[in-house]
C-alpha positions as CSV (number, residue, x, y, z in Angstrom):
1,X,62.9,-55.6,-99.4
2,X,66.4,-54.2,-99.8
3,X,67.9,-51.6,-97.5
4,X,71.1,-51.0,-99.5
5,X,73.4,-52.6,-102.1
6,X,77.1,-52.4,-102.7
7,X,79.3,-52.4,-105.8
8,X,83.0,-53.2,-105.4
9,X,85.6,-51.8,-107.7
10,X,89.4,-51.4,-108.1
11,X,88.7,-48.0,-109.8
12,X,87.2,-46.3,-106.7
13,X,87.8,-42.6,-107.7
14,X,86.7,-43.2,-111.3
15,X,83.5,-45.1,-110.3
16,X,82.7,-42.6,-107.5
17,X,82.9,-39.7,-109.9
18,X,80.9,-41.6,-112.5
19,X,78.0,-42.3,-110.1
20,X,78.0,-38.7,-108.8
21,X,77.2,-37.5,-112.3
22,X,74.7,-40.2,-113.4
23,X,72.7,-40.4,-110.2
24,X,72.1,-36.6,-110.1
25,X,69.3,-36.7,-112.7
26,X,67.5,-39.4,-110.7
27,X,67.6,-37.2,-107.6
28,X,70.4,-39.1,-105.8
29,X,73.6,-37.7,-104.5
30,X,76.7,-38.8,-102.5
31,X,75.6,-38.8,-98.8
32,X,78.6,-40.5,-97.2
33,X,82.3,-40.5,-98.1
34,X,85.1,-42.5,-96.6
35,X,88.6,-43.3,-97.8
36,X,87.5,-46.6,-99.4
37,X,83.7,-46.3,-99.6
38,X,81.0,-43.8,-100.8
39,X,77.3,-44.0,-100.2
40,X,74.6,-42.6,-102.5
41,X,70.9,-42.0,-102.0
42,X,68.2,-39.4,-101.4
43,X,67.5,-39.8,-97.7
44,X,70.1,-42.3,-96.7
45,X,72.9,-44.2,-98.5
46,X,71.3,-47.0,-100.5
47,X,74.0,-47.6,-103.1
48,X,77.5,-48.0,-101.8
49,X,80.7,-48.0,-103.9
50,X,83.7,-49.7,-102.1
51,X,87.2,-50.8,-103.0
52,X,88.1,-54.3,-104.0
53,X,91.4,-56.0,-104.3
54,X,90.6,-58.1,-107.3
55,X,88.4,-57.3,-110.3
56,X,84.8,-57.9,-109.2
57,X,82.2,-59.7,-111.2
58,X,79.8,-57.2,-112.9
59,X,76.2,-57.0,-111.6
60,X,72.9,-55.5,-112.7
61,X,71.2,-52.8,-110.7
62,X,67.9,-51.0,-111.6
63,X,67.4,-47.5,-110.2
64,X,64.1,-45.9,-109.8
65,X,63.6,-42.7,-111.8
66,X,61.0,-40.0,-111.1
67,X,60.0,-39.8,-114.8
68,X,61.0,-40.6,-118.3
69,X,62.9,-37.3,-118.6
70,X,65.1,-38.4,-115.7
71,X,65.8,-41.7,-117.5
72,X,66.8,-39.7,-120.6
73,X,69.1,-37.4,-118.5
74,X,70.6,-40.4,-116.7
75,X,71.5,-42.1,-120.0
76,X,73.0,-38.9,-121.4
77,X,75.1,-38.3,-118.2
78,X,76.3,-41.9,-118.2
79,X,77.5,-41.7,-121.8
80,X,79.1,-38.3,-121.2
81,X,80.8,-39.7,-118.1
82,X,82.4,-42.7,-119.8
83,X,79.6,-45.3,-119.6
84,X,78.7,-47.5,-122.6
85,X,75.3,-47.9,-124.2
86,X,73.6,-51.1,-123.2
87,X,70.1,-50.1,-124.3
88,X,68.9,-46.6,-125.1
89,X,65.9,-44.9,-123.4
90,X,62.5,-46.2,-124.4
91,X,59.4,-48.1,-123.6
92,X,59.9,-51.8,-123.1
93,X,56.3,-53.2,-123.2
94,X,57.7,-56.8,-123.2
95,X,58.9,-56.1,-119.6
96,X,55.5,-54.6,-118.5
97,X,53.1,-51.9,-119.8
98,X,54.6,-48.4,-119.2
99,X,58.1,-49.7,-118.5
100,X,60.4,-46.9,-119.6
101,X,64.1,-47.6,-119.1
102,X,67.7,-47.1,-120.3
103,X,70.7,-49.3,-119.7
104,X,74.4,-48.4,-119.5
105,X,77.6,-50.3,-118.6
106,X,79.6,-48.4,-116.0
107,X,83.4,-48.2,-116.2
108,X,83.6,-51.6,-114.5
109,X,81.1,-53.3,-116.8
110,X,78.1,-53.2,-114.3
111,X,74.8,-53.0,-116.1
112,X,73.1,-50.0,-114.6
113,X,69.4,-49.3,-115.5
114,X,67.3,-46.3,-114.8
115,X,63.6,-47.2,-114.9
116,X,60.3,-45.3,-114.7
117,X,57.0,-47.2,-114.5
118,X,54.6,-45.0,-116.4
119,X,51.0,-45.0,-115.2
120,X,48.7,-47.2,-117.2
């Protein structure tokens, strides 16, 4: 359904560097870079970071991971990069069977999730 999504920040450089490190374990990298925007993805930019004049309202984004080890690596990279724990890696059977995820708050307070749907 979605083609891309954007996060606005008044800490553009900090957030761009944060996402460069936490998206790498999921197989995503910075594919586009402009003075006030950066796009991340695997084939095309799907997550955009852009500048905002005022402090934006935090949002929740769930990112697909290729496996549970990638979820673990995402979580470790996020904490090392200045993110805050919002739910450690693990199964969440109350969401759905095989739902393996980790949650972190980025430097702007956005709730970023990496999720892998394990085969049943």
